[in-house]
Each structure stands twice: as C-alpha cells, then as structure tokens.
N, CA, C and O atoms as a printed pandas DataFrame, in Angstrom:
     atom_number atom_name residue_name chain_id  residue_number  x_coord  y_coord  z_coord
0              1         N          MET        A               1   74.967   95.109  130.990
1              2        CA          MET        A               1   75.815   96.255  130.809
2              3         C          MET        A               1   75.569   96.824  129.418
3              4         O          MET        A               1   75.601   96.086  128.434
4              5         N          ARG        A               2   75.333   98.088  129.329
5              6        CA          ARG        A               2   75.016   98.747  128.085
6              7         C          ARG        A               2   76.222   98.727  127.147
7              8         O          ARG        A               2   77.352   98.972  127.570
8              9         N          GLY        A               3   75.971   98.431  125.872
9             10        CA          GLY        A               3   77.019   98.447  124.873
10            11         C          GLY        A               3   77.877   97.195  124.829
11            12         O          GLY        A               3   78.764   97.089  123.982
12            13         N          ARG        A               4   77.642   96.273  125.694
13            14        CA          ARG        A               4   78.449   95.052  125.752
14            15         C          ARG        A               4   77.834   94.012  124.838
15            16         O          ARG        A               4   76.615   93.841  124.820
16            17         N          THR        A               5   78.667   93.314  124.078
17            18        CA          THR        A               5   78.132   92.259  123.228
18            19         C          THR        A               5   77.996   90.992  124.045
19            20         O          THR        A               5   78.588   90.862  125.117
20            21         N          HIS        A               6   77.221   90.072  123.540
21            22        CA          HIS        A               6   77.039   88.795  124.237
22            23         C          HIS        A               6   78.309   87.965  124.216
23            24         O          HIS        A               6   78.432   87.013  124.986
24            25         N          ALA        A               7   79.247   88.301  123.361
25            26        CA          ALA        A               7   80.483   87.534  123.261
26            27         C          ALA        A               7   81.447   87.854  124.388
27            28         O          ALA        A               7   82.384   87.094  124.631
28            29         N          GLU        A               8   81.237   88.957  125.077
29            30        CA          GLU        A               8   82.209   89.400  126.054
30            31         C          GLU        A               8   81.826   89.027  127.476
31            32         O          GLU        A               8   80.753   89.401  127.949
32            33         N          PRO        A               9   82.711   88.277  128.177
33            34        CA          PRO        A               9   82.495   88.162  129.616
34            35         C          PRO        A               9   82.679   89.556  130.213
35            36         O          PRO        A               9   83.247   90.436  129.565
36            37         N          GLN        A              10   82.226   89.755  131.389
37            38        CA          GLN        A              10   82.306   91.078  131.985
38            39         C          GLN        A              10   83.767   91.403  132.307
39            40         O          GLN        A              10   84.306   90.948  133.316
40            41         N          HIS        A              11   84.400   92.199  131.433
41            42        CA          HIS        A              11   85.827   92.458  131.536
42            43         C          HIS        A              11   86.199   93.414  132.654
43            44         O          HIS        A              11   87.376   93.518  132.999
44            45         N          HIS        A              12   85.248   94.102  133.222
45            46        CA          HIS        A              12   85.571   94.948  134.348
46            47         C          HIS        A              12   85.710   94.107  135.609
47            48         O          HIS        A              12   86.059   94.614  136.674
48            49         N          ARG        A              13   85.437   92.834  135.474
49            50        CA          ARG        A              13   85.584   91.885  136.568
50            51         C          ARG        A              13   86.599   90.836  136.139
51            52         O          ARG        A              13   86.954   90.767  134.962
52            53         N          PRO        A              14   87.065   90.031  137.061
53            54        CA          PRO        A              14   88.107   89.055  136.716
54            55         C          PRO        A              14   87.671   87.949  135.757
55            56         O          PRO        A              14   88.516   87.192  135.281
56            57         N          GLU        A              15   86.377   87.836  135.461
57            58        CA          GLU        A              15   85.906   86.771  134.584
58            59         C          GLU        A              15   86.575   86.828  133.210
59            60         O          GLU        A              15   86.988   85.800  132.673
60            61         N          GLY        A              16   86.680   88.023  132.649
61            62        CA          GLY        A              16   87.275   88.162  131.324
62            63         C          GLY        A              16   88.711   87.683  131.290
63            64         O          GLY        A              16   89.114   86.983  130.361
64            65         N          GLY        A              17   89.485   88.056  132.295
65            66        CA          GLY        A              17   90.871   87.612  132.352
66            67         C          GLY        A              17   90.984   86.117  132.535
67            68         O          GLY        A              17   91.813   85.468  131.896
68            69         N          CYS        A              18   90.160   85.569  133.401
69            70        CA          CYS        A              18   90.199   84.116  133.626
70            71         C          CYS        A              18   89.789   83.365  132.371
71            72         O          CYS        A              18   90.387   82.341  132.040
72            73         N          PHE        A              19   88.781   83.859  131.669
73            74        CA          PHE        A              19   88.373   83.192  130.439
74            75         C          PHE        A              19   89.497   83.251  129.410
75            76         O          PHE        A              19   89.713   82.285  128.679
76            77         N          ALA        A              20   90.210   84.363  129.343
77            78        CA          ALA        A              20   91.348   84.477  128.423
78            79         C          ALA        A              20   92.421   83.446  128.767
79            80         O          ALA        A              20   93.007   82.842  127.869
80            81         N          TYR        A              21   92.684   83.239  130.061
81            82        CA          TYR        A              21   93.675   82.228  130.462
82            83         C          TYR        A              21   93.219   80.822  130.067
83            84         O          TYR        A              21   94.035   79.993  129.663
84            85         N          VAL        A              22   91.931   80.559  130.182
85            86        CA          VAL        A              22   91.397   79.247  129.805
86            87         C          VAL        A              22   91.572   79.034  128.295
87            88         O          VAL        A              22   91.987   77.960  127.860
88            89         N          ILE        A              23   91.258   80.055  127.508
89            90        CA          ILE        A              23   91.435   79.951  126.060
90            91         C          ILE        A              23   92.908   79.746  125.722
91            92         O          ILE        A              23   93.258   78.888  124.912
92            93         N          GLU        A              24   93.754   80.535  126.348
93            94        CA          GLU        A              24   95.194   80.455  126.082
94            95         C          GLU        A              24   95.752   79.059  126.388
95            96         O          GLU        A              24   96.650   78.587  125.691
96            97         N          ALA        A              25   95.235   78.412  127.405
97            98        CA          ALA        A              25   95.718   77.094  127.803
98            99         C          ALA        A              25   95.361   76.025  126.780
99           100         O          ALA        A              25   96.044   75.005  126.687
100          101         N          GLY        A              26   94.300   76.247  126.014
101          102        CA          GLY        A              26   93.900   75.282  124.996
102          103         C          GLY        A              26   93.575   73.929  125.595
103          104         O          GLY        A              26   92.791   73.832  126.539
104          105         N          GLU        A              27   94.179   72.881  125.046
105          106        CA          GLU        A              27   93.919   71.516  125.509
106          107         C          GLU        A              27   94.640   71.185  126.814
107          108         O          GLU        A              27   94.340   70.170  127.443
108          109         N          ASN        A              28   95.580   72.023  127.224
109          110        CA          ASN        A              28   96.285   71.839  128.493
110          111         C          ASN        A              28   95.439   72.496  129.590
111          112         O          ASN        A              28   95.790   73.559  130.103
112          113         N          LEU        A              29   94.327   71.852  129.941
113          114        CA          LEU        A              29   93.313   72.446  130.805
114          115         C          LEU        A              29   93.883   72.842  132.163
115          116         O          LEU        A              29   94.663   72.111  132.772
116          117         N          LEU        A              30   93.471   74.013  132.612
117          118        CA          LEU        A              30   93.927   74.560  133.889
118          119         C          LEU        A              30   93.051   74.080  135.036
119          120         O          LEU        A              30   91.883   73.740  134.845
120          121         N          THR        A              31   93.631   74.057  136.226
121          122        CA          THR        A              31   92.859   73.816  137.446
122          123         C          THR        A              31   92.407   75.167  137.995
123          124         O          THR        A              31   92.870   76.217  137.550
124          125         N          ALA        A              32   91.509   75.123  138.953
125          126        CA          ALA        A              32   91.077   76.362  139.612
126          127         C          ALA        A              32   92.275   77.040  140.273
127          128         O          ALA        A              32   92.385   78.266  140.249
128          129         N          GLY        A              33   93.167   76.253  140.859
129          130        CA          GLY        A              33   94.369   76.817  141.483
130          131         C          GLY        A              33   95.267   77.510  140.474
131          132         O          GLY        A              33   95.829   78.568  140.758
132          133         N          ASP        A              34   95.404   76.908  139.285
133          134        CA          ASP        A              34   96.186   77.542  138.215
134          135         C          ASP        A              34   95.595   78.907  137.865
135          136         O          ASP        A              34   96.319   79.894  137.732
136          137         N          LEU        A              35   94.276   78.947  137.719
137          138        CA          LEU        A              35   93.605   80.205  137.378
138          139         C          LEU        A              35   93.770   81.242  138.477
139          140         O          LEU        A              35   94.022   82.415  138.200
140          141         N          ALA        A              36   93.629   80.814  139.713
141          142        CA          ALA        A              36   93.778   81.747  140.830
142          143         C          ALA        A              36   95.166   82.377  140.818
143          144         O          ALA        A              36   95.304   83.585  141.011
144          145         N          ALA        A              37   96.188   81.565  140.595
145          146        CA          ALA        A              37   97.554   82.080  140.572
146          147         C          ALA        A              37   97.754   83.054  139.411
147          148         O          ALA        A              37   98.365   84.108  139.586
148          149         N          ARG        A              38   97.249   82.712  138.243
149          150        CA          ARG        A              38   97.435   83.579  137.079
150          151         C          ARG        A              38   96.667   84.885  137.213
151          152         O          ARG        A              38   97.145   85.938  136.792
152          153         N          ALA        A              39   95.477   84.818  137.798
153          154        CA          ALA        A              39   94.634   86.009  137.932
154          155         C          ALA        A              39   94.945   86.803  139.199
155          156         O          ALA        A              39   94.395   87.883  139.415
156          157         N          HIS        A              40   95.825   86.262  140.028
157          158        CA          HIS        A              40   96.186   86.911  141.285
158          159         C          HIS        A              40   94.962   87.121  142.178
159          160         O          HIS        A              40   94.750   88.197  142.736
160          161         N          VAL        A              41   94.167   86.059  142.293
161          162        CA          VAL        A              41   93.023   86.063  143.210
162          163         C          VAL        A              41   93.123   84.811  144.073
163          164         O          VAL        A              41   93.907   83.909  143.782
164          165         N          THR        A              42   92.341   84.762  145.113
165          166        CA          THR        A              42   92.351   83.595  145.988
166          167         C          THR        A              42   91.596   82.444  145.331
167          168         O          THR        A              42   90.829   82.648  144.389
168          169         N          THR        A              43   91.821   81.237  145.835
169          170        CA          THR        A              43   91.093   80.086  145.290
170          171         C          THR        A              43   89.599   80.215  145.571
171          172         O          THR        A              43   88.776   79.767  144.774
172          173         N          GLY        A              44   89.250   80.821  146.694
173          174        CA          GLY        A              44   87.831   81.053  146.987
174          175         C          GLY        A              44   87.206   81.999  145.971
175          176         O          GLY        A              44   86.081   81.786  145.518
176          177         N          ALA        A              45   87.948   83.046  145.618
177          178        CA          ALA        A              45   87.437   84.007  144.636
178          179         C          ALA        A              45   87.300   83.357  143.259
179          180         O          ALA        A              45   86.338   83.621  142.538
180          181         N          VAL        A              46   88.264   82.508  142.897
181          182        CA          VAL        A              46   88.208   81.889  141.574
182          183         C          VAL        A              46   87.032   80.919  141.480
183          184         O          VAL        A              46   86.498   80.714  140.390
184          185         N          THR        A              47   86.625   80.332  142.572
185          186        CA          THR        A              47   85.442   79.462  142.547
186          187         C          THR        A              47   84.215   80.268  142.133
187          188         O          THR        A              47   83.425   79.807  141.309
188          189         N          GLY        A              48   84.048   81.449  142.688
189          190        CA          GLY        A              48   82.932   82.314  142.306
190          191         C          GLY        A              48   83.017   82.745  140.853
191          192         O          GLY        A              48   82.006   82.792  140.152
192          193         N          ILE        A              49   84.225   83.060  140.400
193          194        CA          ILE        A              49   84.440   83.449  139.004
194          195         C          ILE        A              49   84.035   82.306  138.083
195          196         O          ILE        A              49   83.325   82.514  137.099
196          197         N          LEU        A              50   84.491   81.094  138.406
197          198        CA          LEU        A              50   84.155   79.929  137.582
198          199         C          LEU        A              50   82.660   79.639  137.599
199          200         O          LEU        A              50   82.090   79.265  136.574
200          201         N          ASN        A              51   82.023   79.806  138.749
201          202        CA          ASN        A              51   80.573   79.612  138.815
202          203         C          ASN        A              51   79.860   80.559  137.851
203          204         O          ASN        A              51   78.949   80.149  137.131
204          205         N          ARG        A              52   80.280   81.830  137.840
205          206        CA          ARG        A              52   79.649   82.815  136.960
206          207         C          ARG        A              52   79.933   82.499  135.488
207          208         O          ARG        A              52   79.033   82.588  134.653
208          209         N          LEU        A              53   81.180   82.131  135.165
209          210        CA          LEU        A              53   81.516   81.793  133.788
210          211         C          LEU        A              53   80.751   80.559  133.307
211          212         O          LEU        A              53   80.315   80.492  132.157
212          213         N          GLU        A              54   80.599   79.593  134.197
213          214        CA          GLU        A              54   79.871   78.374  133.842
214          215         C          GLU        A              54   78.388   78.682  133.615
215          216         O          GLU        A              54   77.796   78.220  132.639
216          217         N          ARG        A              55   77.790   79.466  134.521
217          218        CA          ARG        A              55   76.374   79.837  134.361
218          219         C          ARG        A              55   76.135   80.626  133.075
219          220         O          ARG        A              55   75.085   80.503  132.445
220          221         N          ALA        A              56   77.124   81.439  132.695
221          222        CA          ALA        A              56   76.986   82.273  131.495
222          223         C          ALA        A              56   77.306   81.504  130.206
223          224         O          ALA        A              56   77.163   82.053  129.113
224          225         N          GLY        A              57   77.733   80.250  130.320
225          226        CA          GLY        A              57   77.985   79.435  129.146
226          227         C          GLY        A              57   79.349   79.609  128.511
227          228         O          GLY        A              57   79.508   79.373  127.314
228          229         N          TYR        A              58   80.344   80.021  129.299
229          230        CA          TYR        A              58   81.692   80.201  128.773
230          231         C          TYR        A              58   82.606   79.010  129.034
231          232         O          TYR        A              58   83.460   78.698  128.204
232          233         N          VAL        A              59   82.444   78.345  130.164
233          234        CA          VAL        A              59   83.342   77.246  130.523
234          235         C          VAL        A              59   82.554   76.055  131.052
235          236         O          VAL        A              59   81.378   76.150  131.402
236          237         N          THR        A              60   83.254   74.941  131.091
237          238        CA          THR        A              60   82.740   73.751  131.744
238          239         C          THR        A              60   83.876   73.183  132.596
239          240         O          THR        A              60   85.054   73.395  132.308
240          241         N          ARG        A              61   83.501   72.468  133.632
241          242        CA          ARG        A              61   84.507   71.832  134.489
242          243         C          ARG        A              61   84.540   70.346  134.167
243          244         O          ARG        A              61   83.504   69.700  134.015
244          245         N          ARG        A              62   85.751   69.824  134.068
245          246        CA          ARG        A              62   85.937   68.403  133.767
246          247         C          ARG        A              62   86.757   67.771  134.881
247          248         O          ARG        A              62   87.657   68.407  135.429
248          249         N          PRO        A              63   86.453   66.528  135.218
249          250        CA          PRO        A              63   87.252   65.854  136.250
250          251         C          PRO        A              63   88.704   65.729  135.797
251          252         O          PRO        A              63   88.981   65.472  134.625
252          253         N          ASP        A              64   89.610   65.911  136.723
253          254        CA          ASP        A              64   91.028   65.715  136.440
254          255         C          ASP        A              64   91.276   64.212  136.347
255          256         O          ASP        A              64   90.980   63.492  137.301
256          257         N          PRO        A              65   91.805   63.718  135.239
257          258        CA          PRO        A              65   91.987   62.263  135.095
258          259         C          PRO        A              65   93.009   61.676  136.062
259          260         O          PRO        A              65   93.016   60.468  136.303
260          261         N          ASN        A              66   93.875   62.528  136.620
261          262        CA          ASN        A              66   94.924   62.047  137.516
262          263         C          ASN        A              66   94.631   62.279  138.994
263          264         O          ASN        A              66   95.325   61.740  139.857
264          265         N          ASP        A              67   93.613   63.074  139.289
265          266        CA          ASP        A              67   93.319   63.407  140.691
266          267         C          ASP        A              67   91.820   63.668  140.822
267          268         O          ASP        A              67   91.328   64.709  140.386
268          269         N          ARG        A              68   91.107   62.741  141.413
269          270        CA          ARG        A              68   89.644   62.851  141.511
270          271         C          ARG        A              68   89.188   64.064  142.318
271          272         O          ARG        A              68   88.040   64.487  142.190
272          273         N          ARG        A              69   90.059   64.626  143.138
273          274        CA          ARG        A              69   89.666   65.774  143.967
274          275         C          ARG        A              69   89.672   67.082  143.191
275          276         O          ARG        A              69   89.091   68.070  143.638
276          277         N          ARG        A              70   90.320   67.096  142.037
277          278        CA          ARG        A              70   90.453   68.339  141.275
278          279         C          ARG        A              70   89.605   68.304  140.019
279          280         O          ARG        A              70   89.232   67.245  139.514
280          281         N          VAL        A              71   89.315   69.505  139.533
281          282        CA          VAL        A              71   88.660   69.636  138.238
282          283         C          VAL        A              71   89.535   70.504  137.344
283          284         O          VAL        A              71   90.350   71.297  137.814
284          285         N          ARG        A              72   89.343   70.332  136.076
285          286        CA          ARG        A              72   90.020   71.143  135.065
286          287         C          ARG        A              72   88.959   71.989  134.370
287          288         O          ARG        A              72   87.797   71.593  134.285
288          289         N          VAL        A              73   89.360   73.142  133.881
289          290        CA          VAL        A              73   88.415   74.081  133.280
290          291         C          VAL        A              73   88.659   74.156  131.780
291          292         O          VAL        A              73   89.787   74.365  131.332
292          293         N          ALA        A              74   87.584   73.982  131.005
293          294        CA          ALA        A              74   87.664   74.034  129.545
294          295         C          ALA        A              74   86.716   75.109  129.022
295          296         O          ALA        A              74   85.611   75.291  129.532
296          297         N          ALA        A              75   87.176   75.812  127.998
297          298        CA          ALA        A              75   86.312   76.782  127.319
298          299         C          ALA        A              75   85.307   76.017  126.467
299          300         O          ALA        A              75   85.657   75.025  125.827
300          301         N          LEU        A              76   84.072   76.472  126.460
301          302        CA          LEU        A              76   83.080   75.890  125.559
302          303         C          LEU        A              76   83.352   76.430  124.154
303          304         O          LEU        A              76   83.530   77.635  123.977
304          305         N          PRO        A              77   83.386   75.546  123.158
305          306        CA          PRO        A              77   83.747   75.977  121.797
306          307         C          PRO        A              77   82.898   77.136  121.267
307          308         O          PRO        A              77   83.420   78.034  120.607
308          309         N          GLU        A              78   81.595   77.120  121.554
309          310        CA          GLU        A              78   80.723   78.207  121.057
310          311         C          GLU        A              78   81.123   79.542  121.679
311          312         O          GLU        A              78   81.132   80.569  121.000
312          313         N          ALA        A              79   81.452   79.530  122.962
313          314        CA          ALA        A              79   81.836   80.761  123.646
314          315         C          ALA        A              79   83.173   81.270  123.124
315          316         O          ALA        A              79   83.349   82.467  122.897
316          317         N          GLU        A              80   84.112   80.348  122.938
317          318        CA          GLU        A              80   85.416   80.748  122.410
318          319         C          GLU        A              80   85.257   81.356  121.020
319          320         O          GLU        A              80   85.896   82.361  120.709
320          321         N          ALA        A              81   84.421   80.763  120.189
321          322        CA          ALA        A              81   84.183   81.286  118.838
322          323         C          ALA        A              81   83.591   82.694  118.896
323          324         O          ALA        A              81   83.986   83.567  118.124
324          325         N          ARG        A              82   82.638   82.915  119.816
325          326        CA          ARG        A              82   82.026   84.256  119.941
326          327         C          ARG        A              82   83.065   85.290  120.352
327          328         O          ARG        A              82   83.099   86.394  119.808
328          329         N          VAL        A              83   83.902   84.934  121.301
329          330        CA          VAL        A              83   84.912   85.878  121.787
330          331         C          VAL        A              83   85.949   86.145  120.697
331          332         O          VAL        A              83   86.355   87.289  120.490
332          333         N          ARG        A              84   86.375   85.097  120.005
333          334        CA          ARG        A              84   87.343   85.297  118.913
334          335         C          ARG        A              84   86.749   86.191  117.814
335          336         O          ARG        A              84   87.453   87.019  117.237
336          337         N          GLU        A              85   85.468   86.021  117.534
337          338        CA          GLU        A              85   84.816   86.844  116.518
338          339         C          GLU        A              85   84.886   88.327  116.883
339          340         O          GLU        A              85   85.049   89.180  116.011
340          341         N          VAL        A              86   84.765   88.619  118.147
341          342        CA          VAL        A              86   84.812   90.008  118.609
342          343         C          VAL        A              86   86.246   90.532  118.632
343          344         O          VAL        A              86   86.495   91.661  118.208
344          345         N          TYR        A              87   87.191   89.729  119.121
345          346        CA          TYR        A              87   88.536   90.239  119.382
346          347         C          TYR        A              87   89.545   90.034  118.267
347          348         O          TYR        A              87   90.527   90.775  118.222
348          349         N          GLU        A              88   89.368   89.077  117.363
349          350        CA          GLU        A              88   90.365   88.883  116.315
350          351         C          GLU        A              88   90.527   90.120  115.423
351          352         O          GLU        A              88   91.658   90.448  115.064
352          353         N          PRO        A              89   89.448   90.820  115.049
353          354        CA          PRO        A              89   89.652   92.054  114.274
354          355         C          PRO        A              89   90.460   93.107  115.048
355          356         O          PRO        A              89   91.252   93.844  114.461
356          357         N          TYR        A              90   90.257   93.167  116.352
357          358        CA          TYR        A              90   91.028   94.094  117.187
358          359         C          TYR        A              90   92.509   93.740  117.150
359          360         O          TYR        A              90   93.356   94.617  116.979
360          361         N          TYR        A              91   92.822   92.449  117.310
361          362        CA          TYR        A              91   94.223   92.035  117.291
362          363         C          TYR        A              91   94.844   92.238  115.912
363          364         O          TYR        A              91   96.039   92.519  115.817
364          365         N          ALA        A              92   94.072   92.103  114.857
365          366        CA          ALA        A              92   94.584   92.391  113.515
366          367         C          ALA        A              92   94.943   93.870  113.399
367          368         O          ALA        A              92   95.954   94.220  112.790
368          369         N          ARG        A              93   94.123   94.730  113.977
369          370        CA          ARG        A              93   94.423   96.168  113.956
370          371         C          ARG        A              93   95.673   96.473  114.773
371          372         O          ARG        A              93   96.485   97.313  114.385
372          373         N          LEU        A              94   95.828   95.784  115.914
373          374        CA          LEU        A              94   97.050   95.979  116.698
374          375         C          LEU        A              94   98.283   95.563  115.904
375          376         O          LEU        A              94   99.301   96.255  115.926
376          377         N          ALA        A              95   98.194   94.438  115.206
377          378        CA          ALA        A              95   99.322   93.969  114.396
378          379         C          ALA        A              95   99.669   95.007  113.329
379          380         O          ALA        A              95  100.841   95.274  113.064
380          381         N          GLU        A              96   98.637   95.583  112.724
381          382        CA          GLU        A              96   98.871   96.631  111.727
382          383         C          GLU        A              96   99.552   97.834  112.357
383          384         O          GLU        A              96  100.473   98.403  111.771
384          385         N          LEU        A              97   99.109   98.227  113.544
385          386        CA          LEU        A              97   99.724   99.336  114.255
386          387         C          LEU        A              97  101.206   99.051  114.535
387          388         O          LEU        A              97  102.058   99.910  114.309
388          389         N          PHE        A              98  101.509   97.850  115.025
389          390        CA          PHE        A              98  102.891   97.511  115.343
390          391         C          PHE        A              98  103.766   97.455  114.095
391          392         O          PHE        A              98  104.982   97.625  114.188
392          393         N          SER        A              99  103.168   97.221  112.932
393          394        CA          SER        A              99  103.972   97.172  111.711
394          395         C          SER        A              99  104.573   98.529  111.362
395          396         O          SER        A              99  105.490   98.604  110.543
396          397         N          ASP        A             100  104.070   99.604  111.970
397          398        CA          ASP        A             100  104.610  100.942  111.753
398          399         C          ASP        A             100  105.894  101.192  112.542
399          400         O          ASP        A             100  106.560  102.204  112.319
400          401         N          TYR        A             101  106.253  100.297  113.455
401          402        CA          TYR        A             101  107.415  100.497  114.309
402          403         C          TYR        A             101  108.586   99.638  113.865
403          404         O          TYR        A             101  108.409   98.537  113.344
404          405         N          SER        A             102  109.778  100.160  114.080
405          406        CA          SER        A             102  110.988   99.408  113.759
406          407         C          SER        A             102  111.204   98.325  114.817
407          408         O          SER        A             102  110.616   98.383  115.897
408          409         N          PRO        A             103  112.042   97.345  114.509
409          410        CA          PRO        A             103  112.353   96.323  115.522
410          411         C          PRO        A             103  112.918   96.927  116.822
411          412         O          PRO        A             103  112.607   96.449  117.912
412          413         N          ASP        A             104  113.734   97.960  116.706
413          414        CA          ASP        A             104  114.272   98.599  117.920
414          415         C          ASP        A             104  113.168   99.272  118.737
415          416         O          ASP        A             104  113.169   99.202  119.966
416          417         N          GLU        A             105  112.232   99.918  118.052
417          418        CA          GLU        A             105  111.116  100.552  118.765
418          419         C          GLU        A             105  110.220   99.501  119.420
419          420         O          GLU        A             105  109.746   99.692  120.540
420          421         N          ILE        A             106  109.994   98.399  118.721
421          422        CA          ILE        A             106  109.202   97.293  119.292
422          423         C          ILE        A             106  109.900   96.755  120.530
423          424         O          ILE        A             106  109.244   96.425  121.518
424          425         N          ALA        A             107  111.226   96.664  120.487
425          426        CA          ALA        A             107  111.987   96.170  121.643
426          427         C          ALA        A             107  111.783   97.077  122.850
427          428         O          ALA        A             107  111.629   96.588  123.969
428          429         N          VAL        A             108  111.779   98.383  122.642
429          430        CA          VAL        A             108  111.552   99.324  123.749
430          431         C          VAL        A             108  110.129   99.167  124.287
431          432         O          VAL        A             108  109.923   99.113  125.499
432          433         N          LEU        A             109  109.158   99.094  123.391
433          434        CA          LEU        A             109  107.769   98.908  123.828
434          435         C          LEU        A             109  107.612   97.599  124.602
435          436         O          LEU        A             109  106.968   97.566  125.650
436          437         N          THR        A             110  108.198   96.532  124.085
437          438        CA          THR        A             110  108.117   95.228  124.742
438          439         C          THR        A             110  108.749   95.283  126.120
439          440         O          THR        A             110  108.194   94.762  127.087
440          441         N          ASP        A             111  109.915   95.919  126.208
441          442        CA          ASP        A             111  110.589   96.052  127.502
442          443         C          ASP        A             111  109.707   96.809  128.496
443          444         O          ASP        A             111  109.553   96.383  129.640
444          445         N          TRP        A             112  109.133   97.926  128.060
445          446        CA          TRP        A             112  108.318   98.731  128.967
446          447         C          TRP        A             112  107.099   97.944  129.445
447          448         O          TRP        A             112  106.813   97.908  130.642
448          449         N          PHE        A             113  106.379   97.312  128.510
449          450        CA          PHE        A             113  105.170   96.575  128.902
450          451         C          PHE        A             113  105.508   95.371  129.773
451          452         O          PHE        A             113  104.762   95.050  130.699
452          453         N          THR        A             114  106.614   94.706  129.489
453          454        CA          THR        A             114  107.022   93.565  130.311
454          455         C          THR        A             114  107.343   94.027  131.723
455          456         O          THR        A             114  106.898   93.418  132.696
456          457         N          ARG        A             115  108.108   95.093  131.834
457          458        CA          ARG        A             115  108.479   95.602  133.158
458          459         C          ARG        A             115  107.272   96.152  133.911
459          460         O          ARG        A             115  107.143   95.948  135.118
460          461         N          ALA        A             116  106.383   96.853  133.194
461          462        CA          ALA        A             116  105.181   97.393  133.840
462          463         C          ALA        A             116  104.266   96.263  134.308
463          464         O          ALA        A             116  103.674   96.351  135.384
464          465         N          SER        A             117  104.148   95.208  133.509
465          466        CA          SER        A             117  103.316   94.060  133.899
466          467         C          SER        A             117  103.890   93.358  135.121
467          468         O          SER        A             117  103.150   92.966  136.023
468          469         N          THR        A             118  105.197   93.202  135.149
469          470        CA          THR        A             118  105.859   92.584  136.304
470          471         C          THR        A             118  105.647   93.432  137.553
471          472         O          THR        A             118  105.361   92.908  138.629
472          473         N          LEU        A             119  105.790   94.742  137.398
473          474        CA          LEU        A             119  105.569   95.641  138.527
474          475         C          LEU        A             119  104.127   95.541  139.024
475          476         O          LEU        A             119  103.889   95.467  140.230
476          477         N          ALA        A             120  103.175   95.540  138.106
477          478        CA          ALA        A             120  101.757   95.453  138.488
478          479         C          ALA        A             120  101.456   94.127  139.180
479          480         O          ALA        A             120  100.741   94.094  140.182
480          481         N          ALA        A             121  102.002   93.038  138.648
481          482        CA          ALA        A             121  101.770   91.726  139.263
482          483         C          ALA        A             121  102.358   91.677  140.668
483          484         O          ALA        A             121  101.739   91.135  141.584
484          485         N          GLY        A             122  103.536   92.234  140.839
485          486        CA          GLY        A             122  104.146   92.283  142.172
486          487         C          GLY        A             122  103.324   93.113  143.141
487          488         O          GLY        A             122  103.155   92.742  144.302
488          489         N          TYR        A             123  102.817   94.237  142.660
489          490        CA          TYR        A             123  101.990   95.093  143.508
490          491         C          TYR        A             123  100.708   94.376  143.907
491          492         O          TYR        A             123  100.303   94.422  145.069
492          493         N          ARG        A             124  100.063   93.707  142.934
493          494        CA          ARG        A             124   98.839   92.956  143.252
494          495         C          ARG        A             124   99.137   91.852  144.266
495          496         O          ARG        A             124   98.355   91.616  145.187
496          497         N          GLU        A             125  100.259   91.189  144.089
497          498        CA          GLU        A             125  100.622   90.102  145.006
498          499         C          GLU        A             125  100.841   90.642  146.424
499          500         O          GLU        A             125  100.440   90.004  147.398
500          501         N          GLU        A             126  101.465   91.798  146.542
501          502        CA          GLU        A             126  101.680   92.419  147.855
502          503         C          GLU        A             126  100.361   92.744  148.546
503          504         O          GLU        A             126  100.262   92.695  149.772
504          505         N          HIS        A             127   99.364   93.073  147.755
505          506        CA          HIS        A             127   98.083   93.517  148.298
506          507         C          HIS        A             127   96.978   92.486  148.146
507          508         O          HIS        A             127   95.798   92.787  148.328
508          509         N          ARG        A             128   97.374   91.280  147.814
509          510        CA          ARG        A             128   96.398   90.200  147.613
510          511         C          ARG        A             128   95.733   89.843  148.929
511          512         O          ARG        A             128   96.391   89.646  149.950
512          513         N          ARG        A             129   94.412   89.766  148.876
513          514        CA          ARG        A             129   93.655   89.345  150.054
514          515         C          ARG        A             129   93.657   87.842  150.130
515          516         O          ARG        A             129   93.706   87.161  149.106
516          517         N          THR        A             130   93.605   87.327  151.321
517          518        CA          THR        A             130   93.503   85.879  151.495
518          519         C          THR        A             130   92.148   85.544  152.079
519          520         O          THR        A             130   91.527   86.359  152.761
520          521         N          ASP        A             131   91.699   84.329  151.798
521          522        CA          ASP        A             131   90.406   83.860  152.330
522          523         C          ASP        A             131   90.521   83.549  153.806
523          524         O          ASP        A             131   89.541   83.142  154.429
C-alpha cells in the first residue's frame, strides 16, 4: 500500500484493530475468541487475521498453560516498538489538542464518543456474519 510505513498493520482491514487489542492486553494474553469478540468478527475470520499478523511478524501464538486446546496471542516486541514509534507522537498531539478543552467540554466529547462507539458496536453486532 502506497504511503504506508512498515510499522503499520493494514488498518483498512481488521488486522490493525486486532493488533491494537493484543498490545492493549499486555501480559494478559488474549485468546482468538477474545479477539473475535472485541473486533466483532467471527472466530473463523479472526483465525485468518491472526495468520496474516503472524506472517507479517506482528504476533506469535503461545500455548495456553491452562487449556492445551487454546492458544494465546502475544505481540512481538519489535513489532510493538515499531508501531509505538509511529503512533506515540500522534497520541501526544491528541493530548495537546485535548488540553485546549475544559473538563466540562471533555465530558461532552467523552459522552458523545462513548455513546457513538456503543451504537456502532451494537450495529456491527446486529449485522455480524456467522461462519
């Protein structure tokens, strides 16, 4: 994809969101089912997403110590570092932008984004395809 850095999973596809969930989870490694639920995709779809992320060097799968049938997904440190290098300056700029707003204005923005996200998640769930 033109203009895309090597640090970025393909964000126009669910890979970017799934990788963000893996990073967010940190040491509390997610299962494929956890990722599917968070990304609002089927478990079959998340398997393909994980295959692509693994081939691209973003994640690795580890056996679940409590259940041999499951695997847990971990971000590869090099990939996480590359993504943080790209996005941390962006988040710093967002923080600077938010510093221009009062606490009451932030509360309104937070309310709107929370409600819009809930609405979007509900809509996706209503229209979610099953395998």
